[in-house]
PDB file of N, CA, C and O in Angstrom:
ATOM      1  N   MET A   1      84.864  78.102  66.793  1.00  0.00           N
ATOM      2  CA  MET A   1      84.122  78.180  68.106  1.00  0.00           C
ATOM      3  C   MET A   1      82.883  76.702  66.980  1.00  0.00           C
ATOM      4  O   MET A   1      82.496  76.493  65.830  1.00  0.00           O
ATOM      5  N   SER A   2      82.769  76.024  68.586  1.00  0.00           N
ATOM      6  CA  SER A   2      81.892  75.289  68.706  1.00  0.00           C
ATOM      7  C   SER A   2      80.939  75.787  69.404  1.00  0.00           C
ATOM      8  O   SER A   2      80.993  76.648  70.282  1.00  0.00           O
ATOM      9  N   ASP A   3      79.760  75.024  68.847  1.00  0.00           N
ATOM     10  CA  ASP A   3      78.235  75.643  69.575  1.00  0.00           C
ATOM     11  C   ASP A   3      78.316  75.623  71.128  1.00  0.00           C
ATOM     12  O   ASP A   3      77.921  76.627  71.720  1.00  0.00           O
ATOM     13  N   ASP A   4      78.824  74.499  71.882  1.00  0.00           N
ATOM     14  CA  ASP A   4      79.287  74.070  73.459  1.00  0.00           C
ATOM     15  C   ASP A   4      79.877  74.906  73.538  1.00  0.00           C
ATOM     16  O   ASP A   4      79.143  75.660  74.177  1.00  0.00           O
ATOM     17  N   ASP A   5      81.141  75.648  73.275  1.00  0.00           N
ATOM     18  CA  ASP A   5      82.241  76.769  73.615  1.00  0.00           C
ATOM     19  C   ASP A   5      81.705  77.358  74.224  1.00  0.00           C
ATOM     20  O   ASP A   5      80.509  77.168  74.001  1.00  0.00           O
ATOM     21  N   ASP A   6      81.994  78.644  75.585  1.00  0.00           N
ATOM     22  CA  ASP A   6      81.680  79.373  76.151  1.00  0.00           C
ATOM     23  C   ASP A   6      82.278  80.597  76.779  1.00  0.00           C
ATOM     24  O   ASP A   6      82.084  81.452  77.643  1.00  0.00           O
ATOM     25  N   SER A   7      83.126  80.190  75.842  1.00  0.00           N
ATOM     26  CA  SER A   7      84.241  81.007  76.222  1.00  0.00           C
ATOM     27  C   SER A   7      84.276  82.266  75.592  1.00  0.00           C
ATOM     28  O   SER A   7      84.408  81.878  74.432  1.00  0.00           O
ATOM     29  N   GLU A   8      84.252  83.582  75.516  1.00  0.00           N
ATOM     30  CA  GLU A   8      84.603  84.266  74.677  1.00  0.00           C
ATOM     31  C   GLU A   8      86.306  85.689  74.710  1.00  0.00           C
ATOM     32  O   GLU A   8      87.051  86.019  75.632  1.00  0.00           O
ATOM     33  N   LYS A   9      86.240  86.159  73.087  1.00  0.00           N
ATOM     34  CA  LYS A   9      86.945  87.103  73.444  1.00  0.00           C
ATOM     35  C   LYS A   9      87.228  87.712  73.540  1.00  0.00           C
ATOM     36  O   LYS A   9      87.385  88.381  72.518  1.00  0.00           O
ATOM     37  N   VAL A  10      87.828  88.524  75.323  1.00  0.00           N
ATOM     38  CA  VAL A  10      87.276  90.405  75.569  1.00  0.00           C
ATOM     39  C   VAL A  10      89.450  90.539  75.313  1.00  0.00           C
ATOM     40  O   VAL A  10      90.435  89.811  75.430  1.00  0.00           O
ATOM     41  N   THR A  11      88.971  92.530  74.773  1.00  0.00           N
ATOM     42  CA  THR A  11      90.096  92.864  74.251  1.00  0.00           C
ATOM     43  C   THR A  11      90.163  94.581  74.971  1.00  0.00           C
ATOM     44  O   THR A  11      89.258  95.413  74.916  1.00  0.00           O
ATOM     45  N   ARG A  12      91.304  94.717  75.516  1.00  0.00           N
ATOM     46  CA  ARG A  12      91.231  95.320  76.716  1.00  0.00           C
ATOM     47  C   ARG A  12      91.450  96.485  75.329  1.00  0.00           C
ATOM     48  O   ARG A  12      91.718  96.121  74.184  1.00  0.00           O
ATOM     49  N   THR A  13      91.215  98.300  75.881  1.00  0.00           N
ATOM     50  CA  THR A  13      91.748  98.818  75.736  1.00  0.00           C
ATOM     51  C   THR A  13      91.599  99.736  76.679  1.00  0.00           C
ATOM     52  O   THR A  13      90.889  99.506  77.658  1.00  0.00           O
ATOM     53  N   ASP A  14      92.390 101.157  76.482  1.00  0.00           N
ATOM     54  CA  ASP A  14      93.667 101.981  77.552  1.00  0.00           C
ATOM     55  C   ASP A  14      93.090 103.134  76.252  1.00  0.00           C
ATOM     56  O   ASP A  14      93.323 103.358  75.065  1.00  0.00           O
ATOM     57  N   VAL A  15      91.741 103.925  77.936  1.00  0.00           N
ATOM     58  CA  VAL A  15      92.141 105.066  77.187  1.00  0.00           C
ATOM     59  C   VAL A  15      91.484 105.842  78.833  1.00  0.00           C
ATOM     60  O   VAL A  15      90.717 105.424  79.700  1.00  0.00           O
ATOM     61  N   GLY A  16      92.199 107.033  78.661  1.00  0.00           N
ATOM     62  CA  GLY A  16      91.524 108.041  80.038  1.00  0.00           C
ATOM     63  C   GLY A  16      93.379 108.668  80.380  1.00  0.00           C
ATOM     64  O   GLY A  16      93.949 109.181  79.417  1.00  0.00           O
ATOM     65  N   ALA A  17      93.840 108.610  81.183  1.00  0.00           N
ATOM     66  CA  ALA A  17      95.105 109.006  82.150  1.00  0.00           C
ATOM     67  C   ALA A  17      95.435 108.386  83.715  1.00  0.00           C
ATOM     68  O   ALA A  17      94.763 108.133  84.715  1.00  0.00           O
ATOM     69  N   SER A  18      96.283 108.333  83.482  1.00  0.00           N
ATOM     70  CA  SER A  18      97.134 107.212  84.439  1.00  0.00           C
ATOM     71  C   SER A  18      98.210 108.107  85.489  1.00  0.00           C
ATOM     72  O   SER A  18      98.782 109.098  85.033  1.00  0.00           O
ATOM     73  N   ILE A  19      98.431 107.670  86.926  1.00  0.00           N
ATOM     74  CA  ILE A  19      99.506 108.301  87.166  1.00  0.00           C
ATOM     75  C   ILE A  19      99.482 107.019  88.489  1.00  0.00           C
ATOM     76  O   ILE A  19      98.665 106.400  89.171  1.00  0.00           O
ATOM     77  N   GLU A  20     101.825 107.204  88.173  1.00  0.00           N
ATOM     78  CA  GLU A  20     102.036 106.287  89.263  1.00  0.00           C
ATOM     79  C   GLU A  20     103.193 106.994  89.610  1.00  0.00           C
ATOM     80  O   GLU A  20     103.863 107.814  88.981  1.00  0.00           O
ATOM     81  N   ALA A  21     103.388 106.111  91.697  1.00  0.00           N
ATOM     82  CA  ALA A  21     103.770 106.658  91.929  1.00  0.00           C
ATOM     83  C   ALA A  21     105.116 105.698  93.303  1.00  0.00           C
ATOM     84  O   ALA A  21     104.503 105.240  94.267  1.00  0.00           O
ATOM     85  N   SER A  22     106.266 105.518  93.337  1.00  0.00           N
ATOM     86  CA  SER A  22     106.818 104.418  93.795  1.00  0.00           C
ATOM     87  C   SER A  22     107.741 104.709  95.303  1.00  0.00           C
ATOM     88  O   SER A  22     108.480 105.693  95.349  1.00  0.00           O
ATOM     89  N   LEU A  23     107.621 103.768  96.501  1.00  0.00           N
ATOM     90  CA  LEU A  23     107.882 104.535  97.592  1.00  0.00           C
ATOM     91  C   LEU A  23     109.076 103.529  98.098  1.00  0.00           C
ATOM     92  O   LEU A  23     108.975 102.310  98.241  1.00  0.00           O
ATOM     93  N   LYS A  24     110.182 104.310  98.322  1.00  0.00           N
ATOM     94  CA  LYS A  24     110.793 102.921  99.124  1.00  0.00           C
ATOM     95  C   LYS A  24     111.522 103.453 100.587  1.00  0.00           C
ATOM     96  O   LYS A  24     112.441 104.256 100.423  1.00  0.00           O
ATOM     97  N   ARG A  25     111.088 102.958 102.449  1.00  0.00           N
ATOM     98  CA  ARG A  25     111.884 103.794 102.659  1.00  0.00           C
ATOM     99  C   ARG A  25     112.315 102.836 103.799  1.00  0.00           C
ATOM    100  O   ARG A  25     111.577 102.055 104.400  1.00  0.00           O
ATOM    101  N   GLY A  26     114.075 103.098 104.051  1.00  0.00           N
ATOM    102  CA  GLY A  26     114.544 102.152 105.575  1.00  0.00           C
ATOM    103  C   GLY A  26     115.809 102.463 104.407  1.00  0.00           C
ATOM    104  O   GLY A  26     115.927 103.458 103.691  1.00  0.00           O
ATOM    105  N   ASN A  27     116.753 101.172 104.494  1.00  0.00           N
ATOM    106  CA  ASN A  27     118.061 101.244 103.929  1.00  0.00           C
ATOM    107  C   ASN A  27     118.646 100.029 103.144  1.00  0.00           C
ATOM    108  O   ASN A  27     119.205  99.827 102.066  1.00  0.00           O
ATOM    109  N   ASP A  28     118.071  99.048 104.663  1.00  0.00           N
ATOM    110  CA  ASP A  28     118.743  97.747 104.787  1.00  0.00           C
ATOM    111  C   ASP A  28     117.526  97.083 104.108  1.00  0.00           C
ATOM    112  O   ASP A  28     116.540  97.795 104.300  1.00  0.00           O
ATOM    113  N   PRO A  29     117.273  96.146 103.492  1.00  0.00           N
ATOM    114  CA  PRO A  29     116.263  95.241 102.765  1.00  0.00           C
ATOM    115  C   PRO A  29     115.679  94.324 103.442  1.00  0.00           C
ATOM    116  O   PRO A  29     114.767  93.766 102.832  1.00  0.00           O
ATOM    117  N   ARG A  30     115.970  93.810 104.960  1.00  0.00           N
ATOM    118  CA  ARG A  30     115.155  94.009 105.871  1.00  0.00           C
ATOM    119  C   ARG A  30     114.835  94.675 106.431  1.00  0.00           C
ATOM    120  O   ARG A  30     114.211  94.039 107.281  1.00  0.00           O
ATOM    121  N   ASP A  31     114.765  95.661 106.661  1.00  0.00           N
ATOM    122  CA  ASP A  31     114.553  97.090 106.897  1.00  0.00           C
ATOM    123  C   ASP A  31     113.588  97.364 106.160  1.00  0.00           C
ATOM    124  O   ASP A  31     112.841  98.003 106.901  1.00  0.00           O
ATOM    125  N   GLN A  32     113.125  97.296 105.191  1.00  0.00           N
ATOM    126  CA  GLN A  32     112.257  98.876 104.189  1.00  0.00           C
ATOM    127  C   GLN A  32     110.865  98.443 104.102  1.00  0.00           C
ATOM    128  O   GLN A  32     110.516  97.274 104.264  1.00  0.00           O
ATOM    129  N   ASP A  33     109.935  99.595 103.795  1.00  0.00           N
ATOM    130  CA  ASP A  33     108.583  99.247 103.003  1.00  0.00           C
ATOM    131  C   ASP A  33     108.883  99.612 101.659  1.00  0.00           C
ATOM    132  O   ASP A  33     109.835 100.196 101.141  1.00  0.00           O
ATOM    133  N   LYS A  34     107.572  98.999 101.125  1.00  0.00           N
ATOM    134  CA  LYS A  34     107.525  99.614  99.022  1.00  0.00           C
ATOM    135  C   LYS A  34     106.297  99.297  99.499  1.00  0.00           C
ATOM    136  O   LYS A  34     105.658  98.449 100.122  1.00  0.00           O
ATOM    137  N   VAL A  35     106.210 100.873  98.660  1.00  0.00           N
ATOM    138  CA  VAL A  35     104.875 101.424  98.440  1.00  0.00           C
ATOM    139  C   VAL A  35     103.926 101.627  97.123  1.00  0.00           C
ATOM    140  O   VAL A  35     103.895 102.720  97.689  1.00  0.00           O
ATOM    141  N   LYS A  36     103.333 101.673  96.255  1.00  0.00           N
ATOM    142  CA  LYS A  36     103.275 101.696  94.902  1.00  0.00           C
ATOM    143  C   LYS A  36     101.806 101.695  94.609  1.00  0.00           C
ATOM    144  O   LYS A  36     100.967 100.794  94.632  1.00  0.00           O
ATOM    145  N   ILE A  37     101.706 103.758  94.151  1.00  0.00           N
ATOM    146  CA  ILE A  37     100.171 103.892  94.484  1.00  0.00           C
ATOM    147  C   ILE A  37      99.706 104.235  92.397  1.00  0.00           C
ATOM    148  O   ILE A  37     100.575 104.830  91.760  1.00  0.00           O
ATOM    149  N   LYS A  38      99.148 104.053  92.075  1.00  0.00           N
ATOM    150  CA  LYS A  38      98.871 103.648  91.210  1.00  0.00           C
ATOM    151  C   LYS A  38      96.717 104.497  91.118  1.00  0.00           C
ATOM    152  O   LYS A  38      95.916 104.255  92.020  1.00  0.00           O
ATOM    153  N   ALA A  39      96.496 105.023  90.371  1.00  0.00           N
ATOM    154  CA  ALA A  39      95.345 105.720  89.615  1.00  0.00           C
ATOM    155  C   ALA A  39      95.198 106.398  88.287  1.00  0.00           C
ATOM    156  O   ALA A  39      95.951 107.059  87.572  1.00  0.00           O
ATOM    157  N   LYS A  40      93.622 105.886  88.200  1.00  0.00           N
ATOM    158  CA  LYS A  40      93.777 105.858  86.912  1.00  0.00           C
ATOM    159  C   LYS A  40      91.767 106.960  86.221  1.00  0.00           C
ATOM    160  O   LYS A  40      90.614 106.553  86.361  1.00  0.00           O
ATOM    161  N   GLY A  41      92.041 107.688  85.863  1.00  0.00           N
ATOM    162  CA  GLY A  41      91.010 107.979  85.862  1.00  0.00           C
ATOM    163  C   GLY A  41      90.557 108.211  83.685  1.00  0.00           C
ATOM    164  O   GLY A  41      91.448 108.113  82.842  1.00  0.00           O
ATOM    165  N   GLU A  42      88.808 108.548  83.259  1.00  0.00           N
ATOM    166  CA  GLU A  42      89.206 109.378  81.826  1.00  0.00           C
ATOM    167  C   GLU A  42      89.431 110.516  82.259  1.00  0.00           C
ATOM    168  O   GLU A  42      89.049 110.630  83.424  1.00  0.00           O
ATOM    169  N   THR A  43      90.104 111.857  81.637  1.00  0.00           N
ATOM    170  CA  THR A  43      90.751 112.376  82.811  1.00  0.00           C
ATOM    171  C   THR A  43      92.518 112.981  83.732  1.00  0.00           C
ATOM    172  O   THR A  43      93.221 112.703  84.704  1.00  0.00           O
ATOM    173  N   ALA A  44      92.452 113.876  82.625  1.00  0.00           N
ATOM    174  CA  ALA A  44      94.115 113.232  83.549  1.00  0.00           C
ATOM    175  C   ALA A  44      93.798 114.717  86.136  1.00  0.00           C
ATOM    176  O   ALA A  44      94.341 114.806  87.237  1.00  0.00           O
ATOM    177  N   SER A  45      92.732 115.230  85.424  1.00  0.00           N
ATOM    178  CA  SER A  45      92.162 115.045  86.431  1.00  0.00           C
ATOM    179  C   SER A  45      91.646 114.542  87.096  1.00  0.00           C
ATOM    180  O   SER A  45      91.940 114.822  88.258  1.00  0.00           O
ATOM    181  N   GLU A  46      90.772 113.697  86.940  1.00  0.00           N
ATOM    182  CA  GLU A  46      90.148 112.199  87.870  1.00  0.00           C
ATOM    183  C   GLU A  46      91.448 110.677  87.783  1.00  0.00           C
ATOM    184  O   GLU A  46      91.518 109.448  87.746  1.00  0.00           O
ATOM    185  N   ALA A  47      92.217 111.865  87.791  1.00  0.00           N
ATOM    186  CA  ALA A  47      93.435 110.906  87.392  1.00  0.00           C
ATOM    187  C   ALA A  47      93.508 110.735  89.466  1.00  0.00           C
ATOM    188  O   ALA A  47      93.175 110.136  90.489  1.00  0.00           O
ATOM    189  N   ILE A  48      94.347 112.005  88.715  1.00  0.00           N
ATOM    190  CA  ILE A  48      95.662 113.349  90.463  1.00  0.00           C
ATOM    191  C   ILE A  48      93.663 113.031  91.734  1.00  0.00           C
ATOM    192  O   ILE A  48      93.378 112.225  92.620  1.00  0.00           O
ATOM    193  N   ASP A  49      93.135 113.801  91.277  1.00  0.00           N
ATOM    194  CA  ASP A  49      91.651 113.232  91.971  1.00  0.00           C
ATOM    195  C   ASP A  49      91.797 111.893  93.017  1.00  0.00           C
ATOM    196  O   ASP A  49      91.952 111.919  94.237  1.00  0.00           O
ATOM    197  N   GLU A  50      91.654 110.260  91.761  1.00  0.00           N
ATOM    198  CA  GLU A  50      91.726 109.260  92.578  1.00  0.00           C
ATOM    199  C   GLU A  50      93.081 108.894  93.228  1.00  0.00           C
ATOM    200  O   GLU A  50      93.114 108.124  94.188  1.00  0.00           O
ATOM    201  N   PHE A  51      94.335 109.512  92.641  1.00  0.00           N
ATOM    202  CA  PHE A  51      95.306 109.592  93.380  1.00  0.00           C
ATOM    203  C   PHE A  51      95.267 110.395  94.508  1.00  0.00           C
ATOM    204  O   PHE A  51      94.972 109.734  95.503  1.00  0.00           O
ATOM    205  N   ASP A  52      95.459 111.613  94.737  1.00  0.00           N
ATOM    206  CA  ASP A  52      95.255 112.001  95.886  1.00  0.00           C
ATOM    207  C   ASP A  52      94.645 111.644  96.501  1.00  0.00           C
ATOM    208  O   ASP A  52      94.992 112.101  97.590  1.00  0.00           O
ATOM    209  N   GLU A  53      93.322 110.671  96.707  1.00  0.00           N
ATOM    210  CA  GLU A  53      92.797 110.187  97.636  1.00  0.00           C
ATOM    211  C   GLU A  53      93.349 108.562  97.931  1.00  0.00           C
ATOM    212  O   GLU A  53      93.076 108.156  99.061  1.00  0.00           O
ATOM    213  N   LEU A  54      94.089 107.602  97.039  1.00  0.00           N
ATOM    214  CA  LEU A  54      94.726 106.838  97.778  1.00  0.00           C
ATOM    215  C   LEU A  54      96.027 107.085  98.373  1.00  0.00           C
ATOM    216  O   LEU A  54      96.849 106.265  98.783  1.00  0.00           O
ATOM    217  N   LEU A  55      96.073 108.309  98.352  1.00  0.00           N
ATOM    218  CA  LEU A  55      97.622 109.263  98.780  1.00  0.00           C
ATOM    219  C   LEU A  55      97.057 108.870 100.677  1.00  0.00           C
ATOM    220  O   LEU A  55      97.330 108.103 101.600  1.00  0.00           O
ATOM    221  N   ARG A  56      96.088 110.072 100.321  1.00  0.00           N
ATOM    222  CA  ARG A  56      96.076 110.319 101.354  1.00  0.00           C
ATOM    223  C   ARG A  56      95.289 108.951 102.652  1.00  0.00           C
ATOM    224  O   ARG A  56      95.334 108.667 103.848  1.00  0.00           O
ATOM    225  N   GLU A  57      94.598 108.462 101.286  1.00  0.00           N
ATOM    226  CA  GLU A  57      94.808 106.983 102.657  1.00  0.00           C
ATOM    227  C   GLU A  57      95.193 106.002 103.027  1.00  0.00           C
ATOM    228  O   GLU A  57      94.516 105.295 103.774  1.00  0.00           O
ATOM    229  N   TYR A  58      96.409 105.668 102.607  1.00  0.00           N
ATOM    230  CA  TYR A  58      97.477 105.533 102.451  1.00  0.00           C
ATOM    231  C   TYR A  58      98.725 105.977 103.503  1.00  0.00           C
ATOM    232  O   TYR A  58      99.542 105.205 104.005  1.00  0.00           O
ATOM    233  N   GLU A  59      98.627 107.711 103.731  1.00  0.00           N
ATOM    234  CA  GLU A  59      99.636 108.409 104.567  1.00  0.00           C
ATOM    235  C   GLU A  59      99.297 108.189 105.646  1.00  0.00           C
ATOM    236  O   GLU A  59     100.062 107.978 106.587  1.00  0.00           O
ATOM    237  N   GLU A  60      96.910 108.213 105.735  1.00  0.00           N
ATOM    238  CA  GLU A  60      96.606 108.573 107.707  1.00  0.00           C
ATOM    239  C   GLU A  60      96.358 106.216 107.829  1.00  0.00           C
ATOM    240  O   GLU A  60      95.921 105.281 108.499  1.00  0.00           O
ATOM    241  N   GLU A  61      96.748 106.436 107.145  1.00  0.00           N
ATOM    242  CA  GLU A  61      96.577 104.224 107.572  1.00  0.00           C
ATOM    243  C   GLU A  61      97.645 103.327 107.692  1.00  0.00           C
ATOM    244  O   GLU A  61      98.428 102.861 108.520  1.00  0.00           O
ATOM    245  N   TYR A  62      97.247 103.272 106.150  1.00  0.00           N
ATOM    246  CA  TYR A  62      99.046 101.932 105.953  1.00  0.00           C
ATOM    247  C   TYR A  62     100.436 102.878 106.552  1.00  0.00           C
ATOM    248  O   TYR A  62     101.291 102.355 107.267  1.00  0.00           O
ATOM    249  N   GLY A  63     100.496 104.546 106.067  1.00  0.00           N
ATOM    250  CA  GLY A  63     102.616 105.192 106.701  1.00  0.00           C
ATOM    251  C   GLY A  63     102.449 104.468 108.164  1.00  0.00           C
ATOM    252  O   GLY A  63     103.092 103.429 108.319  1.00  0.00           O
ATOM    253  N   THR A  64     101.724 104.886 109.130  1.00  0.00           N
ATOM    254  CA  THR A  64     101.549 104.442 110.130  1.00  0.00           C
ATOM    255  C   THR A  64     101.689 103.619 110.378  1.00  0.00           C
ATOM    256  O   THR A  64     102.810 103.653 110.884  1.00  0.00           O
ATOM    257  N   ARG A  65     101.331 102.654 110.430  1.00  0.00           N
ATOM    258  CA  ARG A  65     100.920 101.173 110.430  1.00  0.00           C
ATOM    259  C   ARG A  65     102.048 100.346 110.024  1.00  0.00           C
ATOM    260  O   ARG A  65     102.580  99.676 110.909  1.00  0.00           O
ATOM    261  N   LEU A  66     102.530 100.274 108.772  1.00  0.00           N
ATOM    262  CA  LEU A  66     104.082 100.073 108.239  1.00  0.00           C
ATOM    263  C   LEU A  66     104.969 100.791 109.589  1.00  0.00           C
ATOM    264  O   LEU A  66     105.040 100.010 110.538  1.00  0.00           O
ATOM    265  N   ARG A  67     105.479 101.802 109.767  1.00  0.00           N
ATOM    266  CA  ARG A  67     106.544 102.198 110.709  1.00  0.00           C
ATOM    267  C   ARG A  67     105.990 101.265 111.842  1.00  0.00           C
ATOM    268  O   ARG A  67     106.807 100.602 112.480  1.00  0.00           O
ATOM    269  N   ASN A  68     104.662 101.172 112.130  1.00  0.00           N
ATOM    270  CA  ASN A  68     104.536 100.259 113.838  1.00  0.00           C
ATOM    271  C   ASN A  68     105.238  98.961 113.768  1.00  0.00           C
ATOM    272  O   ASN A  68     105.379  98.161 114.693  1.00  0.00           O
ATOM    273  N   ILE A  69     105.885  98.799 111.908  1.00  0.00           N
ATOM    274  CA  ILE A  69     105.825  96.665 112.557  1.00  0.00           C
ATOM    275  C   ILE A  69     107.305  97.062 112.135  1.00  0.00           C
ATOM    276  O   ILE A  69     107.994  97.286 111.140  1.00  0.00           O
ATOM    277  N   ASP A  70     107.352  97.011 113.402  1.00  0.00           N
ATOM    278  CA  ASP A  70     109.715  98.126 113.257  1.00  0.00           C
ATOM    279  C   ASP A  70     110.517  96.701 114.412  1.00  0.00           C
ATOM    280  O   ASP A  70     110.940  96.979 115.534  1.00  0.00           O
ATOM    281  N   PRO A  71     110.582  95.104 113.764  1.00  0.00           N
ATOM    282  CA  PRO A  71     111.705  94.367 115.453  1.00  0.00           C
ATOM    283  C   PRO A  71     112.332  95.121 115.518  1.00  0.00           C
ATOM    284  O   PRO A  71     113.181  94.603 114.793  1.00  0.00           O
ATOM    285  N   ASP A  72     113.127  96.839 116.000  1.00  0.00           N
ATOM    286  CA  ASP A  72     114.369  97.056 115.775  1.00  0.00           C
ATOM    287  C   ASP A  72     113.554  97.814 117.913  1.00  0.00           C
ATOM    288  O   ASP A  72     114.039  97.756 119.042  1.00  0.00           O
ATOM    289  N   ARG A  73     112.345  98.334 117.403  1.00  0.00           N
ATOM    290  CA  ARG A  73     111.711  99.473 118.206  1.00  0.00           C
ATOM    291  C   ARG A  73     112.122  98.858 119.716  1.00  0.00           C
ATOM    292  O   ARG A  73     113.294  98.489 119.778  1.00  0.00           O
ATOM    293  N   GLU A  74     111.735  98.778 120.316  1.00  0.00           N
ATOM    294  CA  GLU A  74     110.901  98.955 121.762  1.00  0.00           C
ATOM    295  C   GLU A  74     109.589  99.276 122.171  1.00  0.00           C
ATOM    296  O   GLU A  74     109.012 100.243 121.674  1.00  0.00           O
ATOM    297  N   SER A  75     109.150  98.688 122.878  1.00  0.00           N
ATOM    298  CA  SER A  75     107.788  98.319 122.601  1.00  0.00           C
ATOM    299  C   SER A  75     107.528  99.959 123.308  1.00  0.00           C
ATOM    300  O   SER A  75     106.359 100.344 123.334  1.00  0.00           O
ATOM    301  N   GLY A  76     108.468 100.765 123.791  1.00  0.00           N
ATOM    302  CA  GLY A  76     107.516 102.092 124.473  1.00  0.00           C
ATOM    303  C   GLY A  76     107.204 103.142 122.874  1.00  0.00           C
ATOM    304  O   GLY A  76     106.390 104.048 122.696  1.00  0.00           O
ATOM    305  N   ALA A  77     107.812 102.785 122.312  1.00  0.00           N
ATOM    306  CA  ALA A  77     108.551 103.659 121.142  1.00  0.00           C
ATOM    307  C   ALA A  77     107.605 103.641 119.820  1.00  0.00           C
ATOM    308  O   ALA A  77     108.040 103.857 118.689  1.00  0.00           O
ATOM    309  N   VAL A  78     106.675 103.442 120.028  1.00  0.00           N
ATOM    310  CA  VAL A  78     105.315 102.844 119.323  1.00  0.00           C
ATOM    311  C   VAL A  78     104.326 104.381 118.579  1.00  0.00           C
ATOM    312  O   VAL A  78     103.759 105.218 119.280  1.00  0.00           O
ATOM    313  N   GLN A  79     104.349 104.387 117.504  1.00  0.00           N
ATOM    314  CA  GLN A  79     103.853 105.865 117.304  1.00  0.00           C
ATOM    315  C   GLN A  79     102.562 105.128 117.791  1.00  0.00           C
ATOM    316  O   GLN A  79     102.425 103.930 118.041  1.00  0.00           O
ATOM    317  N   GLU A  80     101.450 106.366 117.877  1.00  0.00           N
ATOM    318  CA  GLU A  80     100.209 106.035 117.809  1.00  0.00           C
ATOM    319  C   GLU A  80      99.108 106.226 116.670  1.00  0.00           C
ATOM    320  O   GLU A  80      98.831 107.340 116.225  1.00  0.00           O
ATOM    321  N   THR A  81      98.472 104.986 116.213  1.00  0.00           N
ATOM    322  CA  THR A  81      97.351 105.669 115.321  1.00  0.00           C
ATOM    323  C   THR A  81      96.142 105.391 115.768  1.00  0.00           C
ATOM    324  O   THR A  81      95.557 104.854 116.708  1.00  0.00           O
ATOM    325  N   ASP A  82      95.945 106.027 114.612  1.00  0.00           N
ATOM    326  CA  ASP A  82      94.270 106.816 115.133  1.00  0.00           C
ATOM    327  C   ASP A  82      93.087 105.993 113.998  1.00  0.00           C
ATOM    328  O   ASP A  82      92.364 106.352 113.069  1.00  0.00           O
ATOM    329  N   GLU A  83      93.471 104.438 114.865  1.00  0.00           N
ATOM    330  CA  GLU A  83      92.239 103.588 114.628  1.00  0.00           C
ATOM    331  C   GLU A  83      91.400 103.753 115.248  1.00  0.00           C
ATOM    332  O   GLU A  83      91.319 103.703 116.475  1.00  0.00           O
ATOM    333  N   LYS A  84      90.399 104.049 114.241  1.00  0.00           N
ATOM    334  CA  LYS A  84      88.525 103.340 115.329  1.00  0.00           C
ATOM    335  C   LYS A  84      88.393 102.313 115.184  1.00  0.00           C
ATOM    336  O   LYS A  84      87.432 101.736 115.693  1.00  0.00           O
TER     337      LYS A  84
END
């Protein structure tokens, strides 16, 4: 490397625990919701806690919102959301 080179080498190491789950709902390719939730922590317990938090956030907010985006539903059949 020359003195004028501002690049640096980054080495990635993974330590700790991770958990991942994938969910696909719907049958037809144009009518599917796909969700992947990943969480990491220094311990398995921390990864599980993070995963639970992300799953709860998805269930409360994004799950309902994604289900409401359904072009085949009539406007009166849309579920209520808890938007704040």
